[in-house]
Structures are given as structure tokens and as C-alpha cells.
N, C-alpha and C positions, 0 to 999 in steps of 0.2 A: 504494500500500500504506500501511499504518499507519506512523506515524513511530516509529523505534526509538531507544531510549536510546543515547547516545554511549558509556556505560560498558560496555555489553555488548549484543550482538545478540540476547540471549535474553529481553529484556524490552521491552515497548512503553512509550512515553511515558505512556500512560494507566495501565498497570499500575504503573509507577514512581510516578506521582502518587498512585494509590490506596494503595500501600504506604507512601509518605511520610505520607499523612493518617492511616492506620491506626496508624503508629508515632509520630505526633505530632512528627515531625522529630527523633526521638531514636534514638540507637544502640540496637539490639536487645540488646546485651550490657551496656554500661556506662551507658546512658541519657544520655550526653553529647548536647548539642544538635548536630544535624548542620548544617553550614554549607551549606544549600541556598538558592539564590536564588529568584527568582520562577518558576522553571521554564523560562524562555526559553533557558537553557543548562544542561545537566545536568552540565557539567564542574565538578568541585569537588575540592579537594585533600583534604578530610576525609570524603568520602562514598564508600563502596564498596557495590556491589550484590553481596552475598555469595552464592555458589552452591556446591553440592556438586561437588567435582571428579570424583567417580565418576559421578554421574547427570546432572549439569548443572542439577539443580533449584535454583531460586532460593530462598534461605532467608530473606533479609531485607536491610535496609540497616544497615550498620555504619559506625562512624567508622574512619578509616584505621588508627589504633592497634590497635583490636580485630581488624580484618581482617588486619593484618600479624601480629599475635600468633597468630591461628589458623593462618595460613600457616606461621609458624615452627615451630609444633607439628604441622604437616602434618595438621591436623584429626583427630589421634589422641587419642581420648578417654582412653585409658589413660595416655598421656604427660601430658595435662592434669591428670588426677587425681594423678599422681605429683608434678607441679609444685605443686599445691595442698597436698599433704601436706608437701612440702619447705618451702613458705612457712609453713605452720601450725606445723611443728616449730621452725623458726627464730624465728617470732614469739613462741612460748611462751618460748624461751630469752631473747629480748630483754626480755620482760616480767619474767622472774625476775631478770635482771641489773639492770633498772631498779628493781625493788622493793628489792633489796639496797642500792642506792645511796641510798635515802630514809631 
């Protein structure tokens, strides 16, 4: 049979390499360079083959931080939007406080 990626049984080595090339070795969320070696071993501490936990469909290659972040938010888009709003509201406050200090 075709060789399967060590990270998940849902992706072949060929598909992994295609995805890697398509993403130019960058995380699909933050664009960090993925620490992928020559492909002889797909084990890497900072690369995750991200997939939908409902359908099992592979979404892309992510750095470990972005993959963990999605996992912590349980892939819940509404919670992610709430987190963005929270960060934005606090960022505005920080900018206002910084402007007062100048």
C-alpha cells in the first residue's frame, strides 16, 4: 500500500508533501515556517496535520501553537470571535493608556 504519514493515518506521504509544497512550508494560520525536514521522517515537534474533528477532513498543516490554540477553543468559531473581540477591546484600552502617558 501507499506509505502513510506518521502524524495521522488519514493522509498519505504524497498528499502530505503536496500540501507542504502548496503551503510553502508555512503554517496555514500564522505563516510561521514549519520545521519540516527533508521528508524522510514526518515527525516534527512544530508541525500538525490539522483535521476537522467532526468529519475527519484534513484542513491543512499548522504549527503546533496554532493547532493547540484551535484545540483549546474546540474549533468553535463563535468562541474564537469572542476571543478576538476581547483582545481588540483590551488592545484599544492599552493604546488609550499609552497615549495618555506620552
